[in-house]
N, C-alpha and C positions, 0 to 999 in steps of 0.2 A: 421408151413405149413399149405397149404389149403388142405381140404379134399374133394374139389369138383372136379369135372371133368374139364379138361382144353381143349378148343377148339384151333386148330391150326389156322395159319394166312388164310388159304385157307377156312377153315370151317367158320371163322368170316366173311370173304368176303361174301360166299355164304349166310349167315344168312342176311347180310346188303342188298344184293341184292333180297333176296326173299321178305323182308318187304318192301323194297322201291317199287318193283314191284306192288305187292298187293295194297300198297297205291296210287300209280300213278294211278292204273286202277279203284281203289274204292273209294277212298277218297280224290280227287282232291279239289281244292279250291271252286268251286261250291257246291260240295257235302258237304264239311265242312260247309258252310254257310246254307246249306238246315237243316241238323241235329242240328246245334247248335240252331235253333229257333223252334226245335220240341219239344213235350212234354217229350220224352224220353231223349233227350239230346245228343245221340249218336246213331251210326249206328249199330244195332244188328246185321245185316249180317256181317259187316266188323269185329265185335267183334268175331263171330263165325269162320270166316276164319283165323283170326289172332290164332285162338286155335286151329282149326282143320287143317289148311294147313301148318301154319308155327310152331305153338307151343310156341309162345312168352310168353304166360301167365305161362307156365310151365317151362321156362328156369332155374330160379333159386331156384325152388323147389326141395328139396332131392328126389331122385329115389324112396326110399322106402315109400314116400308120394305121389306117383303119377306124379312126376316131372322129368324133363330131368336131374337134378343134376349137373347144371352148376353154375356159380358164378356171380359175379358183373360185370366182364369184358364182358361176353357174354350178359348180361342183358343191360349193356351200350349201346352195339351196336344197339339193338332194340329200345332203348329210344331215340336214337339219330335220327333215321328214324321217329319215333312218334312224335318227337319235331320238325323235319324238316317240317312235313306235317301239324302240329297244329292238330293232330287226337283228336277229342272231346271223351271222354269216360272214364270208370273208370280203365284205366290201372295202372295209379300212385296211386289212391287210394286202389285198391284191391290188386294188385300184390306186390307193393313195401311197402305200409303202412300196408295194412290188413295183408297179408301173412308174412311180415317182422316182425311184432308184435308177430305173433304166433312163428316164430322161434326164436325171442329174448327172449321170455319168456320160451322156451325149455319146454313147457309142452306136453309130448307125446301124452296123450289122445286128448288133444285139436288138436294136429298137424293131428292125424290120422283122426279126425272126420271132419276137416275143409280144410285142404290143398289140397287134391285131388280134390275136387270142385274147388277150387280157380285156380288151375293149368289146370282144364279143362275149364275154363271160364263159368261154369254153376253156381258158387257161387261168389256174390259181395261182399267183404269186405270192410270195410273202419275204420279209426282210429279217436277217437273222444278225443282230448286232449284240445284244445283251450277253453277258457271260456268266459264269457260276457265281459272280459277287452280286448280280441283280442289277449293276449300274449300266445306263445309257453312256456311251462314250463315243468321240468320233475318231480316237487313236489309242495306242496303248493296248492292242488286242492280244491276248493269250494264244489265239487261235492263229496257227502259223500256215502261210502258203509257200511251197517249194516248187520251183520250176522243174517240170518233169519232160524235158525236151522242148522242141520249138513250139511257142504258142500252147504250150500244156502245162497245167500245174495240178498239185494234189494238196490237200487241206487236212490238217490235224487239229482237233480242238473240240470243245464243247460250247454250244450256244443254248441259252436257256431264254424262258419266257417270249418265245418266238410266236407270234399270233398266227392262229390257224396252222400250225406246223403240220399236223396230222391232215392228210388229204390234199396237200398242196402239189402242183405240179413242177413248181420251178421255186427255187431258193436263192435269194440273193444275199450272200455271206460276206461279212465285214472281216477281214484277217490282215495280219502283219506279214510284211514281205521284206526281202533286202533293200528295197527301194522305197520303203514306207508303207503306211496303210493302203489297201486296196480292197475293191469289190469283186466278188467272184460268183459266177452262175454255177448252181449246182441243180441237176435235174432229179425228179424224184426216181427212186429205184437205183441210184448210183451207187457203185461198188464202195463199201466202207461207211455209208451212210445209214444211221440208226435215229428213227424218229419215234419219239415216245410223248404221248399226251400228259399234261400235268394237270392236277387237280386246281382249279380257278377260283378266285372269290366271286367273280362275275361270270354266271352260268350262260350268259348269252354271248359271252366273247372267251373263245377257247384259246388256250396256249400249249406250248409243248416244248420238248427238248431235242436239238440236234446233236448227235455224236458223230464226229468226222475222223475216220481213221484212213489216211492214205486214200481220201476221197477225190476221184477225179473231177476237176472244175474248169471252167473258161474264165479268163480274166474279163470283168467289165470295165471297159475303159482301159486307162493307162495305170498299170500298177504303180502305186505310189500316190495316186490322186483320190484316194478313198476319203480322206478327211474332208477336202474342200466338196466332194460330192455329198457326203453326208450332211454337212453344214447346210448346203443348199437344199437338200431333201427335208432336213428339220424345219427350216422355215416354212415349207410347204404342208410338212405333216401336221406342225401345230396350229397353223391357221385351219388345216382341215379338221382337226380335232376339236378346235373351239367352236367351229360351226355346229358340229355333232353334239357338244355338251350345251348349246344354246338350245337347240331343239329339244334335248331331253329335259333340261330346266324347265322350259316352256310347259312341256307337259306335266310336270311336277306342279306348277303354279295352277295350272287349269284344273288339275283334281282337287287340289288343296281349296279353291275358291268354290267349286262345285259342291265339294263335301261342307264346307263351312256354311253354305246356304241351305243345305238340305237337313243337316243335323241339328236336331232340336234338343236343348237342355235347359231346364227349368222354364219350359214354356216358350222358348224363344230360339231362333236359330243362333248356332254358336257364332256365325260371322257377325252377330250384332254386338257382341263383346268386344270391347277395347281392346284386349290382350291378343285376340285372334286377328283383330282388324290390323294392328301393328305388325303381326308376324307375315300377313299377306302383303302389305304395304312395303315391308322391307323385301320380300322375295321380289316384288315387282321391280323395286328399284335397282336391285343387284343384276336382274334378268336384263333391264332395258340398258345398263351399262355394258354389260356382256355382249349383248347384240351389237352395240356400237363398236365394241372392240373388235369382234368377230368380222363384222362387214368391212372395217378399216384395214383388218389383216389382209383378207381376201383381195381387196383393191390393190392393197401394197404389192403383194405377191404378182398380181397380174401386171404391175407397173403402170397402172391407171393414173391420169394427170392428178397433180396435187396430192397424191398419195405419199405417205412417209416412207422412209426406207423398209424395205421388207423384213429385214432381220429385227429391227425395233418393234414393228408392228406385230409380227408373229409373236415376239417374246411377251410383248404386253397382253396380247389375246390370250395366249396360254395361261399366263398368270391370272389375270382378270377372271376369264371364263372357267378355270378349274376351281377357284375359290368360289365364284358365284354358284355353280352347279352343286358343289359340294354343301354349301350353306343351304340352298334351296332344297335339296334332297333331305336334309335333316330337319328342316322346318316341316316338310311335308308329312313328316313322321309324327311330329309334334301335332300339328294340326289335325290329324286323324286319331290321335289318342291311341287308346289300346288296340284298335284294329289296324292301325299303323305299323306295328310290331310284330304283325302275324305273317306267316309264309304265304295265307291266300291272298293278301293284299299286295299289289304291285310296288308299293312304296319301297320295299327293301331292294327290289330288282334296280330300281333307279338309284338307291343310295350305293349299292355295290358298284354299278357303273360309274358313277361319280367319284369313288374312291380309286377304282383301277384306272381311270382316265387321268386322274391327278397326278398319278405316279407313273404314268406310261412313259414318259420322256425324262424322269429323273426325280420328280417331286419339287415342291415349292422352292427349297432351298437352291437346287440346280437352276430351275427357269429364271429366279431372281438374279443369281450370278450371271447367267447369259445375257439378260438384258444390261446388267452393269457393265459388262464386256463389250456390248454394242455400243455403249456410250463412253467407251474408252476409260472406265473407272477402275 
């Protein structure tokens, strides 16, 4: 059973409307385009308002660590709205991955030190797992951790495709140790740490590379327990990503239907043509299935009654929602015709987000293998 607070339907709707209202006012398409081209890569004012006015960064952080004490269901409501608006910023990297890694490792001293800042939006954390081969893994890291005295470690290696690496205050780095895989905390500005921004397919979600050369680090949890922590985190992260994907896919469907009603060809709205009707109907069907999968995954991660095992539900949601968002983003471009292929139209931004999200934790082959493993196949 879950030990987190549970919001009622009315509270969830209030949360959704609060986030949507703030983003509609402060982070519309024109503003998104401005900040994705900026040096910072996100709107610091919007980030602060999300923390101070709505408290979305604190939703899934336990109350005794400065959070609101809610769970994956409530976090999913906020992620749907952030995905719907394609908000650039470190929410997924810091709140989902950074805080999620701290919670998964169950290191009380580390959680006490860092979770309050993440919940308040003043500390930006991120997770560094992927290495130079571009593959997500939970073991077999080439990055090495060496003990350097009592309770002290140094790291050597390179991490790639690290979300919001540039500008982060805290890095949770996966590395191999003599005891097995482990997680380690590296603070911004540490000796031997080099952070480089990388060119990304999705301009609303930045990535970077970490180069670690004798970099001092603190063990997060027990060295050798990294695989178990990462697998636990992966269930939560893929469930969170599914919610974000559903929100973005819904925005695509909404803009497609609106355009089909307004665009006139041969003296009638294109939405009256059977081919366009079928495209929109297929998009709607995929979206409804994805919504159900994302909702069930969030319930499972929270351990709610009658929910399926979290690992299975999260793997299903990742597969279903990744494919649905990719399909809907592609169809959105088709419905919009020539204008859908232009830089000026937002359809390509959703397509880019769909592709990056689909590949974030390994891509289709990997998440189907993960599902089969959960089933013991």
